[in-house]
C-alpha positions, 0 to 999 in steps of 0.5 A, spaced: 466 045 100 466 052 100 472 055 105 469 057 112 471 064 114 467 064 120 470 066 127 469 068 134 472 075 137 470 077 144 465 072 145 461 074 138 461 069 133 462 073 126 460 070 119 466 073 116 473 076 119 471 083 117 471 090 121 468 096 119 473 100 122 472 107 126 471 113 122 466 119 121 467 121 128 464 128 127 462 129 120 456 132 117 454 126 113 456 121 119 449 119 121 447 117 114 453 114 112 453 110 119 446 107 117 449 104 111 455 101 115 450 098 120 446 095 114 452 092 111 454 090 118 448 086 119 447 083 112 454 080 112 455 079 120 461 083 120 464 087 126 462 095 126 466 100 130 463 107 130 467 114 130 469 118 136 463 119 141 467 125 144 462 130 141 456 126 143 459 125 150 460 132 151 453 134 150 453 135 142 451 132 136 450 125 136 451 124 128 448 117 128 452 114 134 446 112 138 441 106 139 438 107 132 445 103 130 443 097 134 436 097 132 439 097 124 444 092 127 441 088 132 446 082 131 453 085 130 459 086 134 458 093 135 464 097 138 464 104 141 470 109 141 473 114 145 480 117 145 486 115 149 487 122 151 480 123 154 481 118 159 484 124 163 478 128 163 473 122 163 471 117 168 469 110 167 462 112 168 463 117 162 465 111 158 460 106 160 455 112 157 459 111 150 458 104 151 450 104 153 449 110 148 449 105 142 449 098 146 456 097 144 459 090 145 465 093 146 469 100 147 475 102 143 480 106 146 484 110 140 491 112 140 493 118 136 499 122 140 503 123 133 496 126 130 495 130 136 502 133 136 501 136 129 494 139 131 494 147 132 491 145 139 491 137 140 492 134 146 499 132 147 498 130 155 500 123 155 504 121 161 500 117 166 494 114 162 497 107 162 494 107 169 488 110 167 487 105 162 488 099 167 483 102 171 478 102 166 480 095 163 478 093 171 472 097 171 468 097 165 464 091 164 465 090 156 472 088 153 476 094 152 480 094 145 486 099 143 487 101 137 492 106 133 490 110 128 495 108 122 502 109 125 502 101 128 503 098 135 510 095 137 511 089 141 513 093 147 507 097 147 503 091 146 505 088 152 504 094 156 497 094 153 496 087 155 499 088 162 493 093 163 487 088 161 485 090 154 481 085 151 484 086 144 489 090 140 488 093 133 495 095 130 492 100 125 499 100 122 502 105 116 500 103 109 493 106 109 491 113 110 496 118 113 493 122 119 500 126 118 499 128 111 491 130 113 493 134 118 498 138 114 493 139 109 488 142 115 494 146 118 495 154 117 501 154 121 507 153 116 511 150 122 506 144 122 505 144 115 512 142 114 513 137 120 506 134 118 510 133 111 516 130 115 512 125 118 507 124 113 510 116 112 512 115 119 509 109 122 510 101 123 508 098 116 502 093 118 504 087 117 511 088 121 507 090 126 502 084 126 508 079 126 512 083 132 506 083 136 503 076 135 510 074 136 510 077 143 503 076 145 501 069 142 493 069 144 491 076 145 486 077 139 489 082 134 486 086 129 490 088 122 488 095 119 492 100 115 492 099 108 488 093 107 486 094 100 483 087 097 482 080 099 489 078 098 492 083 103 486 081 108 489 073 107 496 076 109 494 080 115 490 074 117 496 069 116 501 074 120 497 074 126 490 078 125 484 075 128 480 080 124 482 085 118 479 092 118 478 097 113 475 105 113 477 109 108 475 104 102 469 103 106 467 110 107 468 112 099 463 106 097 458 108 103 457 115 101 454 112 095 449 107 099 449 100 101 450 097 094 456 100 092 459 097 100 456 090 099 459 090 092 466 092 096 465 087 101 463 082 096 470 083 092 474 083 099 471 076 101 472 073 094 479 075 094 480 072 101 477 066 099 481 065 093 487 066 098 484 060 102 483 056 096 490 057 093 494 055 099 489 049 101 486 052 107 479 050 109 478 055 113 481 061 117 485 056 122 489 053 116 490 059 113 494 062 119 498 055 118 499 056 111 507 056 109 511 063 109 516 064 103 522 063 106 520 058 112 522 051 112 
């Protein structure tokens, strides 16, 4: 029988354990790319996270982050996205607007302190945000997911986030896109360029982050992203504690060329995961999570 890759996540049933991770927050191509991503998510029964909605919340261009996504993908798990730094300026009503704007099933709050510190006018005011996050989790009627942006989340930080009431964590570890390197390429200040180079490889690798956070929080839903390049990477992330695996960069490169390259990418990702399940004798994802790791008894 074929391996069952379906999984529940935050009250939704997904046919495959994949998340299209947040990207294209304000790019000129974002509207067209978001349509392609939504079409793929609907076709495959996977989750979709939109890019940052900060510009749209401030009255700017929506770049495809509107109700059209829900019309394209009526059945998918759809996640809004706002930066944690914006918790200072936005109220719960603003966060609800982000949810309503796209008909989201959950709201992602992304953590990017190092990225902000490497920007000429980046926001580095991070003190006091845990209490604001706690308030948001208590008041927002949809689940709150907290994610990093490629630097990973440690077990102590994950425990503090769980205490705030977050419904899930995306560890988004090091191994994929380095936003330190990206900011270094964008910077004009020589000091910021130098600092970005120093910190280009900063972060907790995704595998380490998943393992540590899962050991600390046995039951909290986790997303593994950051350097997931193929189905075997996805299988490893699931074995180490992820409930879903996320990709962004590889999907963006495929989606620019339209729906067919994107679907082909996912077909290979799925077959790679199925092969790992076959090779470990795992009939479903629960069995894969129990597969023996090298070095264990």
